[in-house]
Structure formats: structure tokens, C-alpha cells
N, C-alpha and C positions, 0 to 999 in steps of 0.2 A: 727937474723932476723926470724920472724915468717912466716911460709909458708902460702900463701893465699889459701883459700878454693874455691871450685867450684862456690858457690854463689857469693862470692866477685869478682871473675874473670868474670863470666857471666855478672854481672852488669856493667862491664867496656868495654864490646864489643861495638865497635863504638866510644869509647873514644881514647885518645892518650897515647902512650908510650913515656917516656922521658928517656934520658941517665943520667949518674951519674953527669953530669955538668948542667943538666936542659934543654938541647937541645931536641927538639921534634924529635923523630925517625919516627913515623908514627902512623896510625890508627890500633887499635886492631880489627882484623877481626874475630877471632875464638879461642876457647879454645880446646885443645887436651887433652884427658884423657888416662890413662893407661887402655887398653882394659880389663885387668884381674881384676883391683881393682876399676876402676872408679875415681881414684885420678887424679886431673889435673897435667900435666907435662909440657906442652908447650902452648904458644900462637902464633898465626900466625899474622905476621905483614908485609904488603907490604913495600918493601924497594927500589924498582926500580923506574925509571922515570914514573910518572903517575900510579904507583902501578902495573907495568908490571911484577914484580917478587916478590916473598914472601920468607920469612925465618921464622923459628920457634925459639922462644926465651924461654929458660928454666924458668919455674915458680919458681924454686928454687933460681934464681938470681933476683927475683922481690921483691919490697917492696912498700908500700904506704908512700909517703912523701908529706906532705901538700896537701892532696887530689889527688895527681898525682901518677900514676903507673910508677915506676922508675926501670930500670935495672942497675945493678952494673957494667956496662961497658960503654965505650964511643960510640957515634953514629957510628963512622967509623968502629969500631970493629963489631958491630951488622950488619951493611950494608955489611960487607965483609964475613959474615957467609955463610955456604953452602946454596944454593938456594933450596927451596922446590918446585919441578916442578909439583906436582900433588895436588894442593889445593883442598879442599873439600873431600878428601879421606883419607884412613888410611895411616899412616906413617910406611912404612916397617921397621923392625928391623935394616936392613943394613943402611938405611938412618938415622935412629935415632942414630946409632953408630957413624956416621960421626959428627953429632951434639954434642953428648957426648964428643967426642975427641976435637972438636973445642972449646967448652966452658970449657974444663978441668974437666968434670964430670965423675965419675965412674959409669958405667952402673949397677954394683952390688948394688948400693945404692937404685935402683929402683925395685929390685926384678929380677926374671928370665926374659929372653928375651920375648918380647911381641910386639904387634903393638900398637902404639898410634893412637887413632881415634878421629875425631871431636865429640864434645859433641853436641847433638841435642835435 
């Protein structure tokens, strides 16, 4: 699976994220990049009732399938991911570590510890 670049992801903000079975998870609100490298790492997606809570989804697990942005997990798994309580701000390394663990990612594959920040 080829990793999506910042331009591809920014062009999908406001669009929908779908799960591996084709079910809509939610609207893509924001792209978070590695503060040190500028490489996109996460997208923010509201997952609560009426968008009352958000989570971050790893870019590494995304692909484009028939023009849709799809994550390689089911909707229930994404909705159960750790909630990101401070939307529109930097993702502290400790919070990012919880997300790495939840999605089974190794932080070392993303370089040294850093903050993920919204791309503006």
C-alpha cells in the first residue's frame, strides 16, 4: 500500500472516511503532520454522536479505493480508538503513543519522539 502524501490528504478534508467493508466512518476534518518532518501521520475524524468526539486515524493504514479514502480496519474498531480531546492543537507525544499502541504501530518507524501538529 502506497502512503498518501499531504496534497492527496488535504484534498480529501471535508470528504468521508470509509472502513474496510465500505461503511462510512465519518468526515475527514484535519490532517496532522510530523512536526519535525512535515510528513502526514494522522487524520482527525469525528466519531461521536453529532461529531462530539474525535479520534485520529493513522495515514499509514489508509488507501484510496474506487475514489474513496479507506482505512484497513472496521468502523467499530476506529470508533473505539482513543479519543482526542484537544482538536485543533498539537498531539502530545504521550497521546500519540496511545494511538500507536492501539493501532499496533511502532513509534520507531516514525523517527524520534515529536509532536504531531495540524497542517494549516
